[in-house]
C-alpha atoms as an extended CHARMM CRD file, in Angstrom:
* protein
*
       199  EXT
         1         1  MET       CA            -15.6040000000       19.6010000000      -30.6790000000  PROA      1               0.0000000000
         2         2  SER       CA            -17.1890000000       16.6990000000      -28.7850000000  PROA      2               0.0000000000
         3         3  THR       CA            -20.6670000000       15.5240000000      -29.7960000000  PROA      3               0.0000000000
         4         4  ALA       CA            -21.1150000000       13.5270000000      -26.5730000000  PROA      4               0.0000000000
         5         5  PRO       CA            -23.2520000000       15.0300000000      -23.7910000000  PROA      5               0.0000000000
         6         6  ALA       CA            -21.3020000000       16.9310000000      -21.1360000000  PROA      6               0.0000000000
         7         7  ALA       CA            -22.0630000000       14.2970000000      -18.4680000000  PROA      7               0.0000000000
         8         8  VAL       CA            -20.5670000000       11.5530000000      -20.6670000000  PROA      8               0.0000000000
         9         9  THR       CA            -17.4740000000       13.6320000000      -21.4060000000  PROA      9               0.0000000000
        10        10  ARG       CA            -16.9820000000       14.4020000000      -17.6960000000  PROA      10              0.0000000000
        11        11  LEU       CA            -17.1210000000       10.7110000000      -16.7560000000  PROA      11              0.0000000000
        12        12  ILE       CA            -14.6860000000        9.7590000000      -19.5350000000  PROA      12              0.0000000000
        13        13  GLU       CA            -12.2780000000       12.4440000000      -18.2860000000  PROA      13              0.0000000000
        14        14  ALA       CA            -12.6970000000       11.2200000000      -14.6860000000  PROA      14              0.0000000000
        15        15  PHE       CA            -11.9740000000        7.5790000000      -15.6250000000  PROA      15              0.0000000000
        16        16  ALA       CA             -8.9530000000        8.6830000000      -17.7060000000  PROA      16              0.0000000000
        17        17  GLN       CA             -7.3610000000       10.1650000000      -14.5680000000  PROA      17              0.0000000000
        18        18  LEU       CA             -7.1610000000        6.7080000000      -12.9630000000  PROA      18              0.0000000000
        19        19  PRO       CA             -3.7900000000        4.9190000000      -13.1900000000  PROA      19              0.0000000000
        20        20  GLY       CA             -3.5480000000        2.5320000000      -16.1290000000  PROA      20              0.0000000000
        21        21  ILE       CA             -6.7110000000        3.8730000000      -17.7940000000  PROA      21              0.0000000000
        22        22  GLY       CA             -6.2270000000        5.5940000000      -21.1450000000  PROA      22              0.0000000000
        23        23  HSD       CA             -8.8190000000        7.6660000000      -23.0110000000  PROA      23              0.0000000000
        24        24  LYS       CA            -10.1360000000        4.7170000000      -25.0640000000  PROA      24              0.0000000000
        25        25  THR       CA            -10.5730000000        2.4810000000      -22.0080000000  PROA      25              0.0000000000
        26        26  ALA       CA            -12.2290000000        5.3720000000      -20.1620000000  PROA      26              0.0000000000
        27        27  ALA       CA            -14.7000000000        5.7880000000      -23.0320000000  PROA      27              0.0000000000
        28        28  ARG       CA            -15.4240000000        2.0240000000      -23.1120000000  PROA      28              0.0000000000
        29        29  LEU       CA            -16.1090000000        2.0080000000      -19.3530000000  PROA      29              0.0000000000
        30        30  THR       CA            -18.3890000000        5.0140000000      -19.6360000000  PROA      30              0.0000000000
        31        31  PHE       CA            -20.4630000000        3.5420000000      -22.4570000000  PROA      31              0.0000000000
        32        32  PHE       CA            -20.5840000000        0.1650000000      -20.7020000000  PROA      32              0.0000000000
        33        33  LEU       CA            -22.1390000000        1.8930000000      -17.6740000000  PROA      33              0.0000000000
        34        34  LEU       CA            -24.6330000000        3.6890000000      -19.9290000000  PROA      34              0.0000000000
        35        35  ARG       CA            -25.7670000000        0.3870000000      -21.5100000000  PROA      35              0.0000000000
        36        36  ASN       CA            -25.8680000000       -1.6220000000      -18.2830000000  PROA      36              0.0000000000
        37        37  ARG       CA            -29.4330000000       -2.4640000000      -17.1910000000  PROA      37              0.0000000000
        38        38  LEU       CA            -28.5310000000       -3.7640000000      -13.7360000000  PROA      38              0.0000000000
        39        39  ASP       CA            -28.0500000000       -0.3400000000      -12.1740000000  PROA      39              0.0000000000
        40        40  LEU       CA            -24.3000000000       -0.8800000000      -12.0300000000  PROA      40              0.0000000000
        41        41  ALA       CA            -23.7130000000        2.8620000000      -12.3340000000  PROA      41              0.0000000000
        42        42  VAL       CA            -25.8570000000        3.4760000000       -9.2320000000  PROA      42              0.0000000000
        43        43  HSD       CA            -24.0460000000        0.7400000000       -7.2710000000  PROA      43              0.0000000000
        44        44  LEU       CA            -20.6820000000        2.1280000000       -8.3870000000  PROA      44              0.0000000000
        45        45  ALA       CA            -21.6530000000        5.6570000000       -7.3170000000  PROA      45              0.0000000000
        46        46  GLU       CA            -22.8190000000        4.3760000000       -3.9130000000  PROA      46              0.0000000000
        47        47  ALA       CA            -19.6250000000        2.3550000000       -3.4260000000  PROA      47              0.0000000000
        48        48  LEU       CA            -17.4890000000        5.4180000000       -4.2480000000  PROA      48              0.0000000000
        49        49  ARG       CA            -19.4870000000        7.5840000000       -1.8240000000  PROA      49              0.0000000000
        50        50  GLU       CA            -19.1230000000        4.9860000000        0.9530000000  PROA      50              0.0000000000
        51        51  LEU       CA            -15.4170000000        4.6810000000        0.2180000000  PROA      51              0.0000000000
        52        52  LYS       CA            -14.9180000000        8.4020000000        0.8090000000  PROA      52              0.0000000000
        53        53  GLU       CA            -17.2820000000        8.6530000000        3.7910000000  PROA      53              0.0000000000
        54        54  ARG       CA            -16.3710000000        5.5080000000        5.7480000000  PROA      54              0.0000000000
        55        55  THR       CA            -12.6550000000        4.9060000000        5.2350000000  PROA      55              0.0000000000
        56        56  ARG       CA             -9.7470000000        6.5830000000        7.0010000000  PROA      56              0.0000000000
        57        57  PHE       CA             -6.1370000000        5.8360000000        7.8830000000  PROA      57              0.0000000000
        58        58  CYS       CA             -5.3590000000        3.7770000000       10.9640000000  PROA      58              0.0000000000
        59        59  SER       CA             -3.6780000000        6.1050000000       13.4610000000  PROA      59              0.0000000000
        60        60  ILE       CA             -1.0520000000        3.4430000000       14.2250000000  PROA      60              0.0000000000
        61        61  CYS       CA             -0.0670000000        1.7350000000       10.9410000000  PROA      61              0.0000000000
        62        62  TYR       CA             -1.6980000000        4.0480000000        8.3360000000  PROA      62              0.0000000000
        63        63  ASN       CA             -3.4950000000        1.2180000000        6.5980000000  PROA      63              0.0000000000
        64        64  ILE       CA             -6.9020000000        2.0550000000        5.1560000000  PROA      64              0.0000000000
        65        65  THR       CA             -9.6460000000        1.1060000000        7.6060000000  PROA      65              0.0000000000
        66        66  GLU       CA            -13.2200000000        1.7740000000        8.6730000000  PROA      66              0.0000000000
        67        67  GLU       CA            -12.3380000000        1.5760000000       12.3670000000  PROA      67              0.0000000000
        68        68  ASP       CA             -9.4310000000        3.1070000000       14.2470000000  PROA      68              0.0000000000
        69        69  PRO       CA             -7.2290000000        1.3800000000       15.1570000000  PROA      69              0.0000000000
        70        70  CYS       CA             -7.5260000000       -1.1130000000       12.3150000000  PROA      70              0.0000000000
        71        71  PRO       CA             -8.3620000000       -4.7920000000       13.0130000000  PROA      71              0.0000000000
        72        72  ILE       CA             -4.7040000000       -5.8550000000       12.7190000000  PROA      72              0.0000000000
        73        73  CYS       CA             -3.3680000000       -3.1900000000       15.1080000000  PROA      73              0.0000000000
        74        74  SER       CA             -6.1210000000       -3.9300000000       17.6370000000  PROA      74              0.0000000000
        75        75  ASP       CA             -5.6190000000       -7.7160000000       17.4890000000  PROA      75              0.0000000000
        76        76  PRO       CA             -3.9240000000       -8.9030000000       20.7210000000  PROA      76              0.0000000000
        77        77  GLY       CA             -3.0190000000      -12.1580000000       18.9620000000  PROA      77              0.0000000000
        78        78  ARG       CA             -0.6170000000      -10.3760000000       16.5990000000  PROA      78              0.0000000000
        79        79  ASP       CA              3.0620000000       -9.9170000000       17.4660000000  PROA      79              0.0000000000
        80        80  HSD       CA              3.2770000000       -6.1440000000       18.0340000000  PROA      80              0.0000000000
        81        81  SER       CA              7.0550000000       -6.3220000000       18.4630000000  PROA      81              0.0000000000
        82        82  LEU       CA              7.4140000000       -7.2010000000       14.7640000000  PROA      82              0.0000000000
        83        83  ILE       CA              6.6140000000       -4.4590000000       12.2200000000  PROA      83              0.0000000000
        84        84  CYS       CA              6.5460000000       -5.1100000000        8.4690000000  PROA      84              0.0000000000
        85        85  VAL       CA              7.0090000000       -1.8700000000        6.4910000000  PROA      85              0.0000000000
        86        86  VAL       CA              5.2580000000       -1.8040000000        3.1070000000  PROA      86              0.0000000000
        87        87  GLU       CA              4.8670000000        0.8250000000        0.4260000000  PROA      87              0.0000000000
        88        88  GLU       CA              1.1000000000        0.6260000000       -0.0990000000  PROA      88              0.0000000000
        89        89  PRO       CA             -1.9800000000       -1.0460000000        1.4400000000  PROA      89              0.0000000000
        90        90  LEU       CA             -2.0960000000       -3.4640000000       -1.5230000000  PROA      90              0.0000000000
        91        91  ASP       CA              1.3220000000       -4.7940000000       -0.4870000000  PROA      91              0.0000000000
        92        92  MET       CA              0.0160000000       -5.4610000000        3.0130000000  PROA      92              0.0000000000
        93        93  LEU       CA             -2.9650000000       -7.3450000000        1.5770000000  PROA      93              0.0000000000
        94        94  ALA       CA             -0.6020000000       -9.4910000000       -0.5140000000  PROA      94              0.0000000000
        95        95  ILE       CA              1.4050000000      -10.4770000000        2.5710000000  PROA      95              0.0000000000
        96        96  GLU       CA             -1.7730000000      -11.1590000000        4.5740000000  PROA      96              0.0000000000
        97        97  GLN       CA             -2.9830000000      -13.5570000000        1.8660000000  PROA      97              0.0000000000
        98        98  VAL       CA              0.1020000000      -15.7060000000        2.4930000000  PROA      98              0.0000000000
        99        99  GLY       CA             -1.2640000000      -16.3770000000        5.9860000000  PROA      99              0.0000000000
       100       100  THR       CA              2.1020000000      -16.9630000000        7.7030000000  PROA      100             0.0000000000
       101       101  TYR       CA              3.0240000000      -13.4670000000        8.9170000000  PROA      101             0.0000000000
       102       102  LYS       CA              1.7000000000      -12.7670000000       12.4220000000  PROA      102             0.0000000000
       103       103  GLY       CA              3.2290000000       -9.3560000000       13.1380000000  PROA      103             0.0000000000
       104       104  VAL       CA              1.8310000000       -5.8800000000       12.4660000000  PROA      104             0.0000000000
       105       105  TYR       CA              2.4350000000       -3.3970000000        9.6400000000  PROA      105             0.0000000000
       106       106  HSD       CA              3.3980000000        0.1460000000        8.8080000000  PROA      106             0.0000000000
       107       107  VAL       CA              2.2700000000        1.6080000000        5.4670000000  PROA      107             0.0000000000
       108       108  LEU       CA              4.5250000000        4.3200000000        4.0090000000  PROA      108             0.0000000000
       109       109  HSD       CA              2.1170000000        5.3430000000        1.2160000000  PROA      109             0.0000000000
       110       110  GLY       CA              4.8470000000        5.4910000000       -1.3950000000  PROA      110             0.0000000000
       111       111  VAL       CA              8.6180000000        5.4580000000       -1.7820000000  PROA      111             0.0000000000
       112       112  LEU       CA             11.3070000000        8.0940000000       -1.9540000000  PROA      112             0.0000000000
       113       113  ALA       CA             11.2850000000        9.4700000000       -5.4980000000  PROA      113             0.0000000000
       114       114  PRO       CA             12.6660000000       13.0290000000       -5.5940000000  PROA      114             0.0000000000
       115       115  SER       CA             12.2930000000       13.1800000000       -9.3920000000  PROA      115             0.0000000000
       116       116  GLU       CA              8.5390000000       12.7950000000       -8.8400000000  PROA      116             0.0000000000
       117       117  GLY       CA              8.4680000000       15.2030000000       -5.8990000000  PROA      117             0.0000000000
       118       118  ILE       CA              8.1880000000       12.4880000000       -3.2160000000  PROA      118             0.0000000000
       119       119  PHE       CA             10.5090000000       13.1930000000       -0.2840000000  PROA      119             0.0000000000
       120       120  VAL       CA             10.8460000000       11.9330000000        3.3020000000  PROA      120             0.0000000000
       121       121  GLU       CA              8.1940000000       14.3600000000        4.5560000000  PROA      121             0.0000000000
       122       122  ASN       CA              5.6620000000       13.0100000000        2.0200000000  PROA      122             0.0000000000
       123       123  LEU       CA              5.8130000000        9.4890000000        3.4810000000  PROA      123             0.0000000000
       124       124  ARG       CA              4.8730000000        8.0390000000        6.8900000000  PROA      124             0.0000000000
       125       125  ILE       CA              8.5250000000        7.6530000000        7.9010000000  PROA      125             0.0000000000
       126       126  SER       CA              8.4950000000        9.9270000000       10.9600000000  PROA      126             0.0000000000
       127       127  GLU       CA              5.4850000000        8.0130000000       12.2770000000  PROA      127             0.0000000000
       128       128  LEU       CA              7.3930000000        4.7310000000       11.8920000000  PROA      128             0.0000000000
       129       129  LEU       CA             10.3720000000        6.1320000000       13.8000000000  PROA      129             0.0000000000
       130       130  THR       CA              8.0330000000        7.3420000000       16.5590000000  PROA      130             0.0000000000
       131       131  ARG       CA              6.5380000000        3.8220000000       16.8430000000  PROA      131             0.0000000000
       132       132  VAL       CA              9.9760000000        2.2700000000       17.1930000000  PROA      132             0.0000000000
       133       133  ARG       CA             11.1760000000        4.9100000000       19.6800000000  PROA      133             0.0000000000
       134       134  SER       CA              8.1190000000        4.2740000000       21.8680000000  PROA      134             0.0000000000
       135       135  GLY       CA              9.5720000000        0.8450000000       22.6980000000  PROA      135             0.0000000000
       136       136  GLY       CA              8.4870000000       -2.7590000000       22.4550000000  PROA      136             0.0000000000
       137       137  VAL       CA              9.6530000000       -3.2590000000       18.8520000000  PROA      137             0.0000000000
       138       138  ARG       CA             12.3040000000       -5.9560000000       18.3790000000  PROA      138             0.0000000000
       139       139  GLU       CA             12.3760000000       -6.2000000000       14.5650000000  PROA      139             0.0000000000
       140       140  VAL       CA             11.4120000000       -4.1120000000       11.5560000000  PROA      140             0.0000000000
       141       141  ILE       CA             11.0330000000       -5.9930000000        8.2570000000  PROA      141             0.0000000000
       142       142  LEU       CA             11.5160000000       -3.7530000000        5.2290000000  PROA      142             0.0000000000
       143       143  ALA       CA              9.1540000000       -5.0480000000        2.5630000000  PROA      143             0.0000000000
       144       144  THR       CA              9.5790000000       -2.3130000000       -0.0080000000  PROA      144             0.0000000000
       145       145  ASN       CA              9.3720000000       -3.4580000000       -3.6140000000  PROA      145             0.0000000000
       146       146  PRO       CA             12.6350000000       -4.5900000000       -5.2700000000  PROA      146             0.0000000000
       147       147  THR       CA             12.9180000000       -1.4750000000       -7.4460000000  PROA      147             0.0000000000
       148       148  GLY       CA             15.4510000000        1.3530000000       -7.4450000000  PROA      148             0.0000000000
       149       149  GLU       CA             13.1210000000        3.5660000000       -5.4100000000  PROA      149             0.0000000000
       150       150  GLY       CA             12.1750000000        0.6970000000       -3.0730000000  PROA      150             0.0000000000
       151       151  ASP       CA             15.8460000000       -0.1070000000       -2.4410000000  PROA      151             0.0000000000
       152       152  TRP       CA             16.6850000000        3.5510000000       -1.8790000000  PROA      152             0.0000000000
       153       153  THR       CA             13.8030000000        3.9010000000        0.5930000000  PROA      153             0.0000000000
       154       154  ALA       CA             14.9210000000        0.7270000000        2.4130000000  PROA      154             0.0000000000
       155       155  SER       CA             18.5000000000        2.0430000000        2.6560000000  PROA      155             0.0000000000
       156       156  TYR       CA             17.2650000000        5.3510000000        4.0700000000  PROA      156             0.0000000000
       157       157  LEU       CA             15.1520000000        3.4960000000        6.6490000000  PROA      157             0.0000000000
       158       158  VAL       CA             18.0990000000        1.2970000000        7.6820000000  PROA      158             0.0000000000
       159       159  HSD       CA             20.1680000000        4.4180000000        8.4590000000  PROA      159             0.0000000000
       160       160  GLN       CA             17.2940000000        5.8500000000       10.5060000000  PROA      160             0.0000000000
       161       161  LEU       CA             16.3990000000        2.6390000000       12.3630000000  PROA      161             0.0000000000
       162       162  ARG       CA             19.7960000000        1.1350000000       13.2290000000  PROA      162             0.0000000000
       163       163  PRO       CA             20.6800000000        3.8000000000       15.8460000000  PROA      163             0.0000000000
       164       164  LEU       CA             17.3940000000        2.9750000000       17.6200000000  PROA      164             0.0000000000
       165       165  GLY       CA             18.7020000000       -0.4850000000       18.5570000000  PROA      165             0.0000000000
       166       166  VAL       CA             16.1280000000       -2.4800000000       16.6140000000  PROA      166             0.0000000000
       167       167  ARG       CA             16.8540000000       -5.4470000000       14.3330000000  PROA      167             0.0000000000
       168       168  VAL       CA             16.2830000000       -4.4380000000       10.6920000000  PROA      168             0.0000000000
       169       169  THR       CA             15.7080000000       -7.1230000000        8.0420000000  PROA      169             0.0000000000
       170       170  ARG       CA             14.6550000000       -7.1200000000        4.4090000000  PROA      170             0.0000000000
       171       171  LEU       CA             12.5040000000       -9.6230000000        2.5540000000  PROA      171             0.0000000000
       172       172  GLY       CA             14.5460000000      -12.3680000000        0.8890000000  PROA      172             0.0000000000
       173       173  ARG       CA             15.1810000000      -11.9380000000       -2.7920000000  PROA      173             0.0000000000
       174       174  GLY       CA             12.6460000000      -14.5110000000       -3.9000000000  PROA      174             0.0000000000
       175       175  LEU       CA             10.9900000000      -11.4530000000       -5.4160000000  PROA      175             0.0000000000
       176       176  PRO       CA             12.1010000000      -10.4160000000       -8.9080000000  PROA      176             0.0000000000
       177       177  MET       CA             13.9230000000       -7.0970000000       -9.3150000000  PROA      177             0.0000000000
       178       178  GLY       CA             11.5010000000       -4.4730000000      -10.5660000000  PROA      178             0.0000000000
       179       179  GLY       CA              8.4240000000       -6.4510000000       -9.4420000000  PROA      179             0.0000000000
       180       180  ASP       CA              5.5560000000       -5.4040000000       -7.1770000000  PROA      180             0.0000000000
       181       181  LEU       CA              4.4860000000       -7.3070000000       -4.0610000000  PROA      181             0.0000000000
       182       182  GLU       CA              0.8240000000       -7.1800000000       -5.0230000000  PROA      182             0.0000000000
       183       183  TYR       CA              1.5350000000       -9.3810000000       -8.0800000000  PROA      183             0.0000000000
       184       184  ALA       CA              3.6930000000      -11.9680000000       -6.2970000000  PROA      184             0.0000000000
       185       185  ASP       CA              2.2720000000      -15.4400000000       -5.7110000000  PROA      185             0.0000000000
       186       186  VAL       CA              1.8250000000      -17.0090000000       -2.2620000000  PROA      186             0.0000000000
       187       187  VAL       CA              4.8520000000      -19.3290000000       -2.5220000000  PROA      187             0.0000000000
       188       188  THR       CA              7.1800000000      -16.4920000000       -3.5680000000  PROA      188             0.0000000000
       189       189  LEU       CA              5.9670000000      -14.2530000000       -0.7380000000  PROA      189             0.0000000000
       190       190  THR       CA              6.2790000000      -17.0750000000        1.8030000000  PROA      190             0.0000000000
       191       191  ARG       CA              9.8930000000      -17.7130000000        0.7390000000  PROA      191             0.0000000000
       192       192  ALA       CA             10.6450000000      -13.9930000000        0.8110000000  PROA      192             0.0000000000
       193       193  LEU       CA              9.2980000000      -13.6720000000        4.3450000000  PROA      193             0.0000000000
       194       194  GLU       CA             11.1630000000      -16.7460000000        5.5550000000  PROA      194             0.0000000000
       195       195  GLY       CA             14.3830000000      -15.7170000000        3.7760000000  PROA      195             0.0000000000
       196       196  ARG       CA             14.4830000000      -12.1500000000        5.0430000000  PROA      196             0.0000000000
       197       197  GLU       CA             17.9810000000      -10.9100000000        5.7140000000  PROA      197             0.0000000000
       198       198  GLU       CA             19.6900000000       -8.5610000000        8.1000000000  PROA      198             0.0000000000
       199       199  MET       CA             20.1260000000       -5.0430000000        6.7300000000  PROA      199             0.0000000000
């Protein structure tokens, strides 16, 4: 039986549901917020409320945005004939930090992982195919992570995209197998973008 107040227990349980946060870390975060005198808990609550109220998916690329279309999709200075397909918004942010890619993006929001219940219909694959079919796309760069699921997703996309007459490339293997784009450094990502290969 817990001796902590119900509100404390509820917050610990909520933190513990976040990826990478175990019960002990969740408890430490909760008690840190209780001790904090700078109203961090209030600022955190406001930031979470704004996150849910103000953000949405871009209707073109499915990145997270406050305006639709997102700033990248609405930028006439970007090359809209070049689409970089990423697994998650964090991957897109990693590529943007490199500063050399001038095309647009498409965010899948995951990878094919049938063992985890993630199938084609759970990802933004049909939306990508619709974008390519609408014309004006000359190349699709597959920037899925170099993992088994990322490779499988890339292979599936190649089979779907090739018949549409678009060039399909994959990031060069400057990225380590099993790694995530969001953790790659700028030099590695630059080399991967420059060394992309035909699929």
